[in-house]
C-alpha positions in Angstrom: 0.0 0.0 0.0 2.8 2.4 0.9 4.4 1.8 -2.5 1.1 2.6 -4.3 0.4 5.7 -2.3 4.0 7.0 -3.0 3.5 6.4 -6.7 0.2 8.2 -6.7 1.9 11.2 -5.4 5.1 11.0 -7.5 3.6 10.4 -10.9 1.5 13.6 -11.2 4.3 15.7 -9.7 6.8 14.0 -12.1 4.5 14.8 -15.1 3.9 18.4 -14.1 7.6 19.2 -13.5 8.6 17.7 -16.9 5.7 18.8 -19.1 4.5 22.1 -17.7 6.7 23.6 -15.0 8.8 26.6 -15.8 12.5 26.0 -16.5 13.7 27.3 -13.1 11.4 24.8 -11.3 12.6 21.9 -13.5 16.2 22.8 -12.8 15.5 23.1 -9.1 13.9 19.7 -9.0 16.7 18.1 -11.0 19.3 19.6 -8.6 17.3 18.5 -5.6 17.0 14.9 -6.9 20.7 14.9 -7.8 21.6 16.0 -4.3 19.4 13.4 -2.6 20.8 10.6 -4.9 24.4 11.7 -4.3 23.8 11.7 -0.5 22.5 8.1 -0.7 25.4 7.2 -3.0 27.9 8.6 -0.4 26.3 6.5 2.3 26.6 3.4 0.1 30.3 4.3 -0.5 30.8 4.4 3.3 29.3 1.0 3.7 31.9 -0.2 1.1 34.5 1.2 3.5 35.3 4.1 1.2 35.3 7.7 2.4 32.1 9.6 1.4 32.7 12.2 -1.3 31.7 15.1 1.0 30.8 18.7 0.1 33.1 19.0 -2.8 31.3 16.1 -4.5 27.9 17.9 -4.2 29.4 21.2 -5.4 31.1 19.5 -8.4 27.9 17.7 -9.2 25.8 20.8 -9.3 28.4 22.5 -11.4 28.3 19.7 -14.0 24.5 19.7 -13.9 23.8 23.4 -14.1 26.6 25.1 -16.1 25.0 26.8 -19.1 27.2 25.0 -21.6 28.6 21.5 -21.7 32.4 21.8 -21.2 34.6 18.7 -21.1 37.2 20.9 -19.3 34.8 21.1 -16.3 34.6 17.3 -16.0 38.4 16.9 -16.3 38.9 19.7 -13.7 36.5 17.9 -11.3 38.5 14.7 -11.6 41.8 16.5 -11.1 40.5 18.4 -8.0 39.2 15.1 -6.6 42.7 13.7 -6.9 44.1 16.8 -5.3 41.7 16.6 -2.4 42.7 13.0 -1.8 46.1 14.2 -0.8 44.8 15.3 2.6 44.1 11.6 3.4 46.8 10.4 5.7 46.4 6.7 4.7 47.3 7.0 1.0 45.8 3.6 0.2 42.4 5.3 0.6 43.3 8.2 -1.8 42.5 6.5 -5.1 39.2 4.9 -3.9 38.1 8.3 -2.6 38.9 10.2 -5.7 37.4 7.5 -8.0 34.2 7.3 -6.0 33.8 11.0 -6.0 34.2 11.4 -9.8 32.1 8.3 -10.5 29.2 9.6 -8.4 29.3 13.1 -10.0 29.1 11.6 -13.5 26.8 8.7 -12.6 24.2 11.0 -11.0 24.7 14.6 -11.9 26.1 13.9 -15.4 23.2 11.7 -16.2 20.7 14.2 -14.9 22.3 16.8 -17.1 20.9 14.9 -20.1 17.4 15.4 -18.7 18.0 19.2 -19.1 19.4 18.7 -22.6 16.5 16.5 -23.7 14.0 19.0 -22.4 15.7 21.7 -24.5 14.8 19.6 -27.5 11.3 18.7 -26.4 9.5 18.0 -23.1 8.2 14.8 -24.7 11.8 13.5 -25.2 12.7 13.8 -21.5 9.3 12.4 -20.4 9.9 9.4 -22.7 13.4 8.8 -21.4 12.2 8.7 -17.8 9.0 6.8 -18.3 9.9 4.1 -20.8 11.3 1.8 -18.1 8.1 2.0 -16.1 6.3 0.0 -18.7 9.2 -2.4 -18.8 9.3 -2.8 -15.1 5.6 -3.7 -14.9 6.0 -6.3 -17.7 9.2 -7.7 -16.1 7.5 -8.1 -12.7 4.4 -10.0 -14.0 6.1 -12.1 -16.7 9.0 -12.9 -14.4 6.6 -14.1 -11.7 4.6 -16.2 -14.1 7.2 -17.9 -16.3 10.6 -16.7 -15.1 12.9 -19.7 -15.0 16.3 -18.5 -16.0 18.2 -16.2 -13.6 19.4 -13.0 -15.3 22.2 -12.0 -12.8 21.8 -14.1 -9.6 24.9 -12.7 -7.9 23.5 -9.2 -8.3 19.7 -9.5 -8.2 18.5 -13.0 -7.7 14.8 -12.2 -8.3 15.3 -11.0 -11.9 14.9 -13.5 -14.8 15.9 -13.6 -18.4 12.2 -14.0 -19.3 11.3 -10.9 -17.3 14.1 -8.9 -19.0 12.9 -9.8 -22.5 9.4 -8.9 -21.5 10.7 -5.6 -20.3 12.3 -4.7 -23.6 9.1 -5.8 -25.5 6.9 -3.7 -23.3 9.0 -0.6 -23.7 9.1 -1.1 -27.5 5.3 -1.3 -27.5 5.1 1.8 -25.3 7.4 3.6 -27.8 5.1 2.4 -30.7 2.2 4.3 -29.1 4.2 7.2 -27.7 6.2 8.5 -30.7 3.5 8.7 -33.4 1.4 10.8 -31.0 3.9 13.0 -29.2 7.1 12.9 -31.3 5.7 12.2 -34.8 8.7 13.5 -36.7 10.7 10.5 -35.5 10.6 7.5 -38.0 8.9 4.6 -36.4 11.8 2.1 -36.9 14.2 4.6 -35.2 11.7 5.2 -32.4 11.4 1.5 -31.6 15.2 1.2 -31.7 15.5 4.1 -29.2 12.9 2.5 -27.0 14.7 -0.9 -27.0 18.1 0.8 -26.4 16.8 3.0 -23.6 15.2 0.0 -21.9 18.3 -2.1 -22.1 20.3 0.8 -20.6 17.8 1.2 -17.9 18.0 -2.5 -17.0 21.8 -2.1 -16.6 21.1 0.9 -14.4 18.9 -1.2 -12.2 21.5 -4.0 -12.0 24.4 -1.6 -11.3 22.6 0.1 -8.4 21.6 -3.4 -7.1 25.3 -4.3 -7.2 26.2 -1.2 -5.2 23.5 -2.1 -2.5 24.4 -5.7 -2.4 28.1 -4.9 -1.9 27.1 -2.5 0.9 24.8 -5.2 2.5 21.6 -3.1 2.3 18.3 -3.6 0.6 17.5 0.0 -0.3 19.7 3.1 -0.9 17.6 5.1 1.5 14.2 5.5 3.2 12.8 8.8 1.9 10.2 7.2 -0.4 7.9 4.8 1.5 7.6 1.5 -0.3 10.3 2.4 -2.8 13.4 2.9 -0.7 15.5 5.9 -1.6 15.6 8.3 -4.5 18.5 6.4 -6.1 16.3 3.3 -6.1 13.6 5.2 -7.9 15.7 6.8 -10.6 18.4 4.1 -11.2 17.0 3.0 -14.5 16.5 6.6 -15.7 20.1 7.6 -15.0 21.3 5.0 -17.5 18.5 5.6 -20.0 18.8 9.4 -20.2 22.3 9.7 -21.9 21.4 6.8 -24.3 18.1 8.3 -25.4 19.8 11.8 -25.7 22.6 10.4 -27.8 20.2 8.6 -30.2 17.8 11.5 -30.3 20.6 13.8 -31.4 22.0 11.3 -33.8 18.8 11.1 -35.8 18.6 14.9 -35.7 15.1 15.1 -34.4 14.5 18.5 -32.9 10.8 18.3 -32.6 9.4 20.9 -30.3 
């Protein structure tokens, strides 16, 4: 019941922020979600016996997320500063894990969320698709996996997931794309739309598995407790973080700038 109630609150808020909210509100929500996810990521790092990234990680992440222009130099400077900060650690065997964890978290969370901003600049319907396509896939994976799932997908990472559920997830997202694109992004050729849906779903499934690996390594079930029935914010957006850059890359490759 808690899971359903949380979803009933999140879905309309999610739709409003993406489709109708002013840009400043969208950016504020993206930054807030990024900060909350990075906080949970830092806690998982500590459970892996790695120093939490700390305030510099949050600042660097917000810089990557909100800078007006994409600059590779900013990302490189963040990595170099992380290495410089690691020099203050007395036990130098901890320096590399600290710097690597900081940079990975910045790119994994804030870097991925940056593509939500870039997709919204093309069309609100692109970013809505990138963040919703795995919902259809998750529902199909759940029910098909329960009904006929026999072959484990990645038992050492997520024992409940099955190959059959994974295939159903891709199919469901493709079907979702077949209905979504002709109505909301009609300039995209159908074959390319279905390919984007499949690629975005597969990326999202890897996002789910990677976050599960972080949690399993940390010995916890959820990344946090802020969302009743869902766990933490990182649990909620793990698929989207992987899907966003993939959908953005493919959307820009086909040159579809539908408004």
